[in-house]
C-alpha positions as CSV (number, residue, x, y, z in Angstrom):
1,M,-37.6,-8.8,17.9
2,I,-36.9,-12.2,18.8
3,R,-37.0,-12.9,22.3
4,L,-34.5,-15.2,24.4
5,K,-35.7,-15.7,27.9
6,I,-33.4,-17.0,30.8
7,C,-35.2,-16.6,33.5
8,Q,-35.5,-13.1,32.3
9,K,-36.2,-11.6,28.7
10,Y,-33.3,-10.5,27.1
11,K,-33.5,-8.5,23.6
12,Q,-32.0,-10.7,20.5
13,E,-31.7,-9.9,17.4
14,A,-30.2,-11.1,13.6
15,S,-28.1,-10.6,10.5
16,P,-26.8,-12.0,6.7
17,K,-24.6,-15.3,4.8
18,M,-23.0,-18.9,4.5
19,Q,-22.9,-22.3,3.2
20,R,-23.7,-25.3,5.5
21,R,-21.0,-25.9,8.3
22,T,-20.0,-29.6,8.8
23,F,-20.7,-30.3,12.8
24,I,-17.7,-30.6,14.8
25,K,-15.7,-33.7,13.9
26,S,-13.2,-33.3,16.8
27,A,-15.3,-35.0,19.4
28,T,-13.3,-38.1,20.4
29,G,-14.0,-40.4,23.3
30,A,-17.0,-40.0,25.8
31,G,-15.8,-38.2,28.7
32,V,-18.4,-36.9,29.9
33,G,-20.5,-39.4,28.6
34,A,-20.9,-41.5,31.7
35,L,-21.6,-38.6,33.5
36,A,-24.7,-37.4,31.1
37,A,-25.8,-40.8,30.4
38,S,-27.1,-41.2,34.1
39,R,-29.3,-38.2,33.9
40,L,-31.2,-38.1,31.0
41,S,-34.1,-40.1,32.5
42,L,-34.4,-37.9,35.5
43,A,-36.6,-34.7,35.4
44,A,-35.8,-31.3,33.6
45,D,-33.8,-28.5,35.5
46,A,-34.4,-26.9,32.2
47,E,-37.1,-26.4,29.9
48,I,-36.2,-25.1,26.5
49,E,-38.5,-24.5,23.6
50,I,-37.0,-23.4,20.0
51,A,-39.8,-21.8,17.6
52,V,-38.0,-23.6,14.6
53,D,-41.3,-22.0,12.2
54,K,-40.5,-18.6,12.8
55,P,-36.7,-18.7,11.9
56,G,-35.2,-15.1,11.9
57,M,-32.5,-13.0,10.1
58,V,-29.4,-15.1,8.6
59,I,-26.4,-14.8,11.1
60,N,-23.6,-13.1,9.3
61,P,-20.4,-15.2,9.4
62,H,-17.8,-12.1,9.5
63,I,-19.0,-11.7,13.5
64,Y,-16.8,-14.8,13.8
65,G,-13.5,-12.8,12.4
66,H,-10.1,-12.8,14.1
67,F,-7.4,-10.2,14.5
68,I,-3.4,-10.9,14.0
69,E,-1.1,-7.5,15.4
70,H,2.4,-7.2,15.1
71,L,2.8,-7.5,18.7
72,G,5.0,-9.7,20.7
73,G,4.8,-13.0,19.5
74,V,1.9,-12.7,17.4
75,I,3.2,-12.4,13.5
76,Y,6.7,-13.7,14.3
77,D,6.5,-17.0,15.2
78,G,2.7,-17.4,15.9
79,V,1.9,-16.9,12.2
80,W,5.7,-16.0,10.4
81,V,8.7,-18.7,10.9
82,G,10.4,-17.3,7.6
83,R,10.7,-19.3,4.0
84,N,13.7,-21.0,5.2
85,S,12.4,-21.9,8.5
86,K,12.3,-26.2,9.4
87,I,8.8,-25.5,10.8
88,P,6.0,-26.8,8.2
89,N,5.2,-23.3,6.5
90,I,3.7,-22.1,3.4
91,D,5.4,-19.1,1.7
92,G,6.9,-18.7,5.0
93,M,3.8,-18.7,7.2
94,R,3.0,-21.5,10.0
95,K,1.3,-23.9,8.2
96,Q,-0.3,-25.3,11.7
97,F,-2.2,-22.1,11.6
98,I,-3.4,-21.7,8.5
99,D,-4.7,-25.3,8.1
100,D,-6.6,-24.5,11.7
101,M,-7.6,-21.6,10.1
102,K,-9.6,-23.2,7.2
103,R,-10.8,-25.6,10.0
104,L,-12.7,-22.7,11.8
105,G,-13.9,-21.2,8.0
106,A,-12.4,-18.3,9.4
107,P,-14.6,-15.2,7.5
108,N,-11.7,-12.5,7.9
109,L,-8.4,-11.2,9.3
110,R,-8.1,-8.3,11.0
111,W,-4.1,-6.4,10.3
112,P,-1.9,-4.5,11.0
113,G,-3.1,-4.0,14.2
114,G,-4.7,-2.5,16.8
115,C,-1.7,0.3,18.5
116,F,0.4,-0.5,15.8
117,A,-1.6,0.1,12.7
118,D,-1.1,4.2,13.3
119,G,2.2,3.9,13.3
120,Y,2.6,1.6,10.2
121,H,3.2,3.1,6.7
122,W,2.5,0.0,4.2
123,R,5.3,0.7,1.7
124,D,7.7,-0.9,4.2
125,G,6.0,-3.5,3.4
126,L,6.9,-4.0,-0.2
127,G,9.9,-5.3,-2.4
128,P,12.5,-8.1,-1.0
129,V,12.1,-8.9,2.2
130,A,15.8,-8.8,2.9
131,K,16.1,-4.9,1.7
132,R,12.7,-4.1,3.7
133,P,13.6,-1.1,6.2
134,R,13.4,-2.3,10.0
135,T,11.4,0.1,11.5
136,F,9.9,1.7,15.1
137,S,7.2,-0.5,16.9
138,Y,4.6,1.0,19.6
139,W,5.0,-1.9,21.1
140,E,8.7,-0.8,21.7
141,S,8.1,0.7,25.3
142,F,6.4,-2.1,26.3
143,M,9.3,-4.6,26.1
144,P,11.1,-6.0,29.5
145,P,14.6,-4.3,29.7
146,G,17.0,-5.1,27.2
147,K,14.3,-6.3,24.6
148,H,13.0,-4.4,21.6
149,A,10.0,-4.7,19.5
150,T,11.8,-3.3,16.0
151,E,9.7,-4.3,13.0
152,S,11.3,-6.3,10.2
153,N,8.3,-6.0,8.2
154,Q,8.7,-9.3,6.5
155,L,5.2,-9.7,6.8
156,G,3.7,-7.2,5.0
157,V,1.0,-6.6,2.6
158,H,1.5,-9.1,-0.4
159,E,2.4,-11.7,2.2
160,F,-0.7,-10.8,4.2
161,M,-3.0,-11.2,1.2
162,R,-1.5,-14.5,0.4
163,L,-2.1,-15.5,4.0
164,C,-5.8,-14.3,3.5
165,R,-6.2,-16.5,0.2
166,L,-4.7,-19.4,1.8
167,I,-7.5,-19.3,4.7
168,G,-10.4,-18.1,3.0
169,A,-11.0,-14.7,5.0
170,E,-11.5,-11.5,4.1
171,P,-9.0,-8.9,4.7
172,Y,-9.7,-6.5,7.1
173,L,-6.6,-3.6,6.9
174,A,-6.5,-0.9,9.5
175,A,-5.2,2.2,8.0
176,N,-2.6,4.6,9.7
177,V,-4.8,7.9,10.9
178,G,-2.4,8.3,13.8
179,S,1.1,9.4,12.2
180,G,-0.5,9.1,8.2
181,T,-2.4,11.0,6.0
182,P,-5.0,10.9,3.3
183,K,-2.8,10.6,0.4
184,E,-0.8,7.7,1.9
185,F,-4.3,5.9,3.1
186,H,-6.0,6.3,-0.9
187,D,-2.0,5.1,-2.4
188,W,-2.9,1.8,0.2
189,V,-6.6,1.5,-1.4
190,S,-5.4,2.1,-5.1
191,Y,-2.5,-0.2,-4.8
192,C,-4.5,-3.1,-3.4
193,N,-7.9,-2.6,-5.5
194,A,-7.1,-0.7,-8.8
195,P,-7.3,-2.6,-12.0
196,V,-4.0,-2.6,-13.9
197,G,-3.7,0.0,-16.6
198,T,-5.8,2.1,-14.8
199,E,-3.1,3.8,-11.9
200,S,0.5,3.8,-12.1
201,L,-0.3,2.3,-8.4
202,A,-1.7,-1.0,-9.6
203,D,1.0,-1.8,-12.0
204,E,3.6,-1.4,-9.5
205,R,1.6,-4.0,-7.5
206,A,1.5,-6.3,-10.8
207,A,5.4,-5.8,-10.9
208,N,5.5,-7.0,-7.3
209,G,3.8,-10.4,-8.4
210,V,0.4,-9.7,-8.0
211,R,-1.5,-8.6,-11.5
212,E,-5.5,-9.0,-10.3
213,P,-7.0,-6.6,-7.7
214,F,-6.9,-7.5,-4.0
215,G,-10.5,-6.1,-3.9
216,V,-10.5,-5.1,-0.1
217,K,-13.7,-4.6,0.6
218,Y,-13.4,-3.7,4.5
219,W,-11.3,-0.8,5.8
220,G,-10.8,0.8,9.2
221,V,-10.0,4.8,9.1
222,G,-7.8,4.2,12.2
223,N,-7.5,2.7,15.6
224,E,-8.5,3.5,18.9
225,S,-8.3,7.4,18.0
226,W,-8.9,8.2,21.3
227,G,-5.8,6.6,22.8
228,C,-2.9,5.4,20.9
229,G,-4.2,6.3,17.9
230,G,-3.7,9.8,18.4
231,D,-5.1,11.0,21.3
232,M,-8.0,12.5,19.9
233,K,-11.5,14.2,20.9
234,P,-14.2,13.0,19.5
235,G,-14.6,16.3,17.5
236,E,-11.1,16.1,16.3
237,Y,-11.8,12.5,15.0
238,A,-14.7,13.4,12.7
239,T,-12.5,16.0,10.9
240,Q,-9.9,13.4,10.6
241,Y,-12.4,10.8,9.3
242,R,-14.1,13.3,6.9
243,Q,-10.6,14.2,5.3
244,F,-9.7,10.3,4.9
245,V,-13.0,9.0,3.1
246,T,-14.0,11.6,1.1
247,Q,-12.3,11.0,-1.8
248,F,-11.6,7.6,-0.9
249,P,-10.6,5.7,-4.4
250,A,-13.9,3.2,-4.5
251,Y,-12.6,0.6,-6.7
252,V,-14.3,-1.5,-4.9
253,K,-17.7,-1.2,-3.0
254,P,-16.0,-0.4,0.5
255,F,-17.0,-0.7,4.2
256,L,-15.7,2.0,5.7
257,V,-15.2,1.5,9.8
258,A,-14.9,5.0,12.0
259,T,-13.3,4.0,15.0
260,G,-15.7,3.8,18.3
261,P,-15.4,3.7,21.9
262,R,-13.5,1.7,24.6
263,G,-16.8,0.0,25.7
264,H,-15.0,-1.6,28.9
265,S,-14.3,1.6,30.8
266,R,-16.9,2.0,33.2
267,D,-18.8,5.0,32.1
268,M,-18.8,2.7,28.9
269,D,-16.6,5.6,26.9
270,L,-20.8,6.9,26.1
271,A,-19.5,10.5,25.5
272,W,-17.2,9.3,22.1
273,T,-20.1,7.7,20.5
274,E,-22.1,10.7,21.3
275,G,-19.4,13.4,20.4
276,F,-18.1,11.8,17.3
277,F,-22.0,11.5,15.9
278,A,-22.9,14.9,17.2
279,A,-19.9,15.9,15.3
280,M,-20.4,14.2,11.7
281,Q,-24.0,15.4,11.7
282,G,-24.5,18.0,8.3
283,G,-21.7,16.4,6.1
284,H,-22.7,15.0,2.9
285,R,-19.7,12.9,1.7
286,S,-18.3,10.9,4.4
287,P,-20.2,7.9,4.6
288,V,-19.7,5.7,8.2
289,H,-20.6,2.1,7.1
290,G,-19.4,0.6,10.5
291,F,-18.5,2.1,14.0
292,S,-15.4,0.0,15.4
293,L,-16.9,-0.9,19.1
294,H,-13.7,-2.0,21.5
295,F,-14.9,-4.3,24.5
296,Y,-12.5,-6.0,27.1
297,S,-13.4,-7.9,30.0
298,D,-10.1,-6.5,31.5
299,F,-8.8,-7.8,34.5
300,R,-5.6,-6.1,34.4
301,T,-5.8,-5.2,37.9
302,N,-6.8,-8.1,39.1
303,K,-3.7,-9.8,41.2
304,T,-4.7,-13.4,40.8
305,R,-2.8,-15.7,38.5
306,V,-4.3,-16.1,35.0
307,A,-3.6,-19.7,35.5
308,D,-4.5,-20.1,39.1
309,F,-8.1,-18.8,40.1
310,K,-11.1,-19.5,42.9
311,A,-14.6,-19.5,41.8
312,A,-15.1,-16.1,42.2
313,D,-12.4,-15.1,39.7
314,W,-14.1,-17.7,37.4
315,Y,-17.6,-16.2,38.0
316,A,-16.4,-12.7,37.4
317,V,-14.7,-13.2,33.9
318,L,-18.2,-14.6,33.0
319,L,-20.5,-12.1,34.6
320,E,-18.1,-9.7,32.8
321,G,-18.5,-11.2,29.8
322,L,-22.7,-10.5,30.1
323,R,-22.0,-7.0,29.9
324,T,-21.2,-6.9,26.3
325,E,-24.9,-6.9,25.9
326,T,-25.8,-4.0,27.8
327,V,-22.7,-1.9,26.1
328,M,-23.8,-2.7,22.7
329,Q,-27.3,-1.8,23.2
330,T,-26.4,1.6,24.6
331,H,-24.4,2.9,22.3
332,W,-26.5,1.3,19.8
333,D,-29.6,3.7,21.4
334,I,-27.1,6.8,21.1
335,M,-26.4,5.7,17.7
336,G,-30.0,5.8,16.9
337,K,-30.7,9.7,18.0
338,Y,-28.4,10.5,15.0
339,D,-29.0,7.5,12.8
340,P,-32.7,6.0,13.1
341,Q,-32.6,4.1,10.4
342,H,-29.3,2.8,11.4
343,R,-27.1,2.5,8.7
344,T,-24.1,2.3,10.5
345,K,-23.5,-1.1,12.0
346,F,-21.2,-1.8,15.0
347,V,-17.7,-3.7,14.1
348,L,-16.8,-5.1,17.2
349,D,-13.1,-5.4,16.2
350,E,-11.7,-6.3,19.4
351,W,-12.9,-7.9,22.2
352,G,-11.9,-10.8,24.9
353,V,-10.1,-11.4,28.1
354,W,-7.2,-9.1,29.2
355,Y,-5.6,-10.5,32.2
356,Q,-2.4,-8.7,34.2
357,P,0.6,-9.4,32.7
358,G,3.7,-11.8,34.1
359,E,2.4,-15.2,32.7
360,E,3.8,-14.8,29.1
361,I,4.7,-17.7,27.2
362,R,8.7,-15.9,26.8
363,P,9.1,-12.3,28.1
364,D,9.2,-10.6,24.8
365,Y,5.9,-12.2,23.9
366,I,4.2,-9.8,25.8
367,L,0.1,-10.0,26.1
368,S,0.9,-14.1,25.4
369,Q,-1.4,-15.3,28.2
370,P,-2.6,-18.8,29.6
371,V,-5.9,-19.3,28.1
372,T,-8.1,-21.8,30.1
373,L,-11.9,-23.2,30.1
374,R,-13.2,-20.1,31.6
375,D,-12.4,-18.3,28.7
376,A,-13.7,-20.9,26.6
377,L,-17.2,-20.5,28.4
378,H,-16.3,-16.8,28.3
379,T,-16.4,-17.4,24.3
380,A,-19.5,-18.9,24.2
381,I,-21.6,-16.6,26.1
382,T,-20.0,-14.0,23.7
383,F,-21.1,-15.6,20.8
384,D,-24.5,-15.7,22.1
385,I,-24.9,-12.4,22.8
386,F,-23.7,-11.8,19.0
387,N,-26.0,-14.4,17.7
388,R,-28.6,-12.4,19.6
389,H,-27.8,-8.9,18.0
390,A,-26.8,-9.8,14.8
391,D,-28.6,-7.2,13.2
392,K,-26.6,-5.0,14.6
393,L,-23.5,-6.2,13.7
394,E,-21.0,-6.4,10.5
395,M,-17.9,-7.8,12.1
396,A,-16.5,-9.0,15.3
397,N,-12.9,-9.7,15.7
398,V,-11.3,-12.0,18.8
399,A,-8.4,-10.4,20.2
400,Q,-6.4,-11.5,19.3
401,T,-5.9,-14.8,17.6
402,V,-2.4,-16.5,18.1
403,N,-0.2,-16.0,21.1
404,C,-1.7,-13.1,22.7
405,I,-4.7,-12.4,24.7
406,H,-7.9,-14.6,24.6
407,S,-5.7,-16.5,21.8
408,L,-7.2,-19.5,19.9
409,F,-3.6,-21.0,19.4
410,L,0.0,-20.5,21.0
411,A,2.9,-21.3,19.4
412,L,6.7,-21.0,20.2
413,E,9.4,-22.4,17.3
414,D,8.2,-25.6,16.6
415,K,5.7,-25.8,19.7
416,Y,2.2,-25.4,19.1
417,T,-1.4,-25.8,20.8
418,R,-4.8,-24.7,20.1
419,T,-6.4,-23.4,23.1
420,P,-9.8,-24.2,24.2
421,P,-11.6,-21.1,22.5
422,F,-10.6,-22.9,19.8
423,Y,-13.1,-25.3,20.2
424,V,-15.9,-22.8,20.6
425,F,-15.0,-21.5,17.7
426,E,-15.6,-24.8,15.8
427,M,-18.7,-25.7,17.7
428,Y,-20.5,-22.5,16.6
429,R,-19.2,-22.4,13.2
430,P,-22.7,-24.5,11.9
431,H,-24.2,-20.9,13.1
432,M,-22.6,-19.1,10.5
433,G,-25.0,-18.0,7.6
434,A,-27.7,-20.4,9.4
435,R,-31.3,-18.5,10.4
436,L,-31.0,-17.7,13.9
437,T,-34.0,-19.4,15.5
438,P,-36.2,-17.8,18.4
439,M,-35.2,-19.8,21.6
440,Q,-36.8,-19.9,25.2
441,I,-34.9,-21.3,28.3
442,R,-36.7,-21.5,31.7
443,G,-35.1,-22.5,35.0
444,A,-33.7,-21.2,38.1
445,E,-31.2,-18.7,38.3
446,L,-27.9,-19.5,39.8
447,T,-26.3,-17.5,42.8
448,V,-23.0,-17.4,42.3
449,P,-20.0,-15.7,44.7
450,T,-18.0,-12.8,43.6
451,Q,-15.4,-10.8,45.2
452,E,-18.3,-8.1,46.7
453,G,-20.6,-11.0,48.2
454,T,-23.0,-12.7,45.4
455,A,-24.8,-12.5,42.2
456,K,-27.3,-13.7,39.7
457,M,-26.4,-15.4,36.6
458,A,-28.9,-17.7,33.8
459,M,-28.4,-21.2,34.5
460,L,-28.2,-21.9,31.0
461,T,-27.6,-19.4,28.1
462,G,-27.6,-20.6,24.2
463,S,-28.5,-19.8,20.6
464,A,-29.9,-22.0,18.1
465,S,-29.9,-21.9,14.7
466,I,-31.4,-23.4,11.2
467,R,-30.4,-24.2,8.1
468,E,-32.6,-26.4,5.7
469,K,-33.6,-29.7,8.2
470,R,-30.8,-29.3,10.2
471,M,-30.5,-27.0,13.7
472,T,-28.0,-26.4,15.7
473,V,-28.2,-25.6,19.1
474,T,-25.5,-24.1,21.5
475,L,-25.5,-24.3,25.3
476,T,-23.3,-23.3,28.1
477,N,-23.5,-24.4,31.8
478,P,-21.3,-21.6,33.8
479,S,-21.9,-23.6,37.1
480,L,-18.9,-25.0,38.8
481,D,-21.5,-27.2,40.6
482,A,-23.9,-28.8,39.0
483,P,-25.0,-30.3,35.7
484,V,-28.1,-29.2,33.9
485,N,-30.9,-32.1,32.7
486,A,-32.2,-30.0,29.6
487,R,-35.4,-30.9,27.8
488,I,-35.5,-29.3,24.6
489,R,-39.2,-28.9,22.9
490,L,-39.6,-28.5,19.0
491,A,-42.5,-25.9,18.7
492,G,-44.3,-25.5,15.7
493,G,-44.9,-29.1,14.9
494,A,-41.4,-29.5,14.1
495,R,-39.8,-33.4,15.3
496,A,-36.5,-34.7,15.3
497,S,-35.3,-37.4,13.5
498,E,-31.8,-37.6,14.9
499,A,-29.7,-35.8,17.2
500,R,-25.9,-35.9,18.1
501,G,-24.2,-33.6,20.5
502,V,-20.7,-32.8,22.1
503,A,-19.2,-30.9,25.1
504,L,-16.1,-29.1,26.1
505,T,-15.5,-29.4,29.3
506,H,-13.1,-30.9,32.1
507,S,-13.0,-31.6,36.2
508,D,-11.1,-29.1,36.6
509,M,-12.1,-25.3,35.6
510,R,-8.3,-24.1,35.5
511,A,-7.6,-26.7,32.8
512,R,-5.7,-25.3,29.6
513,N,-3.8,-27.0,27.0
514,T,0.0,-26.7,27.2
515,F,2.9,-27.0,24.6
516,Q,3.4,-30.5,26.9
517,N,0.1,-32.0,27.0
518,T,-2.0,-30.2,24.1
519,D,-5.2,-32.3,24.2
520,E,-6.4,-31.6,27.8
521,V,-9.3,-29.3,27.0
522,K,-10.7,-30.9,24.0
523,P,-14.6,-31.8,23.2
524,S,-16.1,-35.3,23.5
525,S,-19.1,-37.1,22.7
526,L,-22.1,-36.2,24.7
527,P,-25.4,-38.6,24.7
528,V,-28.5,-36.7,23.8
529,N,-31.7,-38.7,23.4
530,I,-35.1,-38.4,21.4
531,N,-38.2,-38.6,23.9
532,N,-41.5,-37.9,22.0
533,D,-41.8,-34.4,21.2
534,A,-38.6,-33.6,23.4
535,V,-34.5,-33.2,22.5
536,V,-33.7,-34.6,26.1
537,V,-29.5,-34.0,26.9
538,A,-27.6,-33.6,30.2
539,V,-24.9,-30.2,29.8
540,P,-22.3,-31.0,32.2
541,K,-21.1,-28.7,34.8
542,Q,-18.5,-25.6,33.6
543,A,-19.3,-26.6,30.0
544,V,-19.9,-25.8,26.3
545,V,-22.3,-28.1,24.5
546,A,-23.7,-27.7,20.5
547,I,-25.9,-30.1,19.7
548,E,-27.0,-31.2,16.1
549,I,-30.5,-32.3,15.2
550,Q,-31.9,-33.5,12.1
551,L,-35.0,-32.5,11.7
552,A,-37.9,-35.3,10.5
């Protein structure tokens, strides 16, 4: 087991694959340069040691995945603008969204939901767009008075597969267990994956314009079956799961994902995990490759406006993000009672910060929230946890990619902006497919204000990975008050021949990108010095930093 020390010990692990990614190219100017340069020569506040000679497991690129749902303005406007739109598009899908997802190297994309999935019937999204039925949406009851969430089915199976091909992502489909049948599910699998000439469903796919199978590997068997996906008890869902997967048409070796718990509940929903795996004992034909865990840093009851918060609110979000590690480990231990070899992996296919409603882009774009610098730091802290536990994770999906909570992009007709978390995804991209490298961070703890009093936080969190002779180090300074002078020592006789860095920060902790000012928060170049056997950097306050080190 790899260990990361950030004032105290935290468990750390790892997992699989991808080619070298270029270091972030979006750094412009030297917005934090003057601040940082003045401190490089000062004594270190934090000592970081990286065991270059002891690389661990490969970080699975799929833990940097994405999610889009037929909800508010996510699909219609966020992704789909229509083939006849004046907004630049490719086959009806917003071109800028496609370009930015390619820029991130998006490894996968989850669709069609979410809660929407268990009311979605895949055949409604086939055939000529003008002739597709308009259907009820789960999100109808959440719309403001006079507004409706009727589903037009303009973006269906073929459009989604086209989107995945355009951005280079693996499709991850969520099957309808709440209102569908095993046959409907199996037919969908066959339609997607059967070769022409084997089944009539494959011939139907060819008649609809695609002869070659889509080759879908990842299949979610329902979504939140404890709630909007059927209001089931764990034993009831286990029975449904068996029925849905026993005669699965395996034209492609599948990765089947069972519904897991709402980890953000105060009791972490441990009874669901215990109950499901207990009920699955004794079966012979029902593999569980993945177990879906949902974890939101949930602030829906907090009355503070998303775009107007104080220091205690800032730290509350980051502290809640750190709980991800405890939640994962606790459920992992329960799973281990029934699966000591841990053949079943986590699929953390919904994660992010969820704030109270009231600041949407427009009223019918429900859950479309402002996204600030605070959410960028939460993203980085979460990725550090994912990296440490990459051996437990097959996949993770931020909820949701556009026009929703914790989004990377916001769009309204011809208006569009990247949010601060987008840049964190980009800064962490070099970790995808690289080998996780043991790292120790030594420094004083922060004492931070909370609504209840005070709490302790690590001065820095971070990740390190290596690919051939190139190392990527990402660091997050959560402090609103002080930068951190960090000295990075490469153990095992390794030496740095060159190093460069970028920082995502802002003088205002509430800073965000808007349609009027799309570049308010973006990375800037950061001075990095090589001093004998160490790399020296001043990590600005309230910042995420990425450093690329070329080894001699």
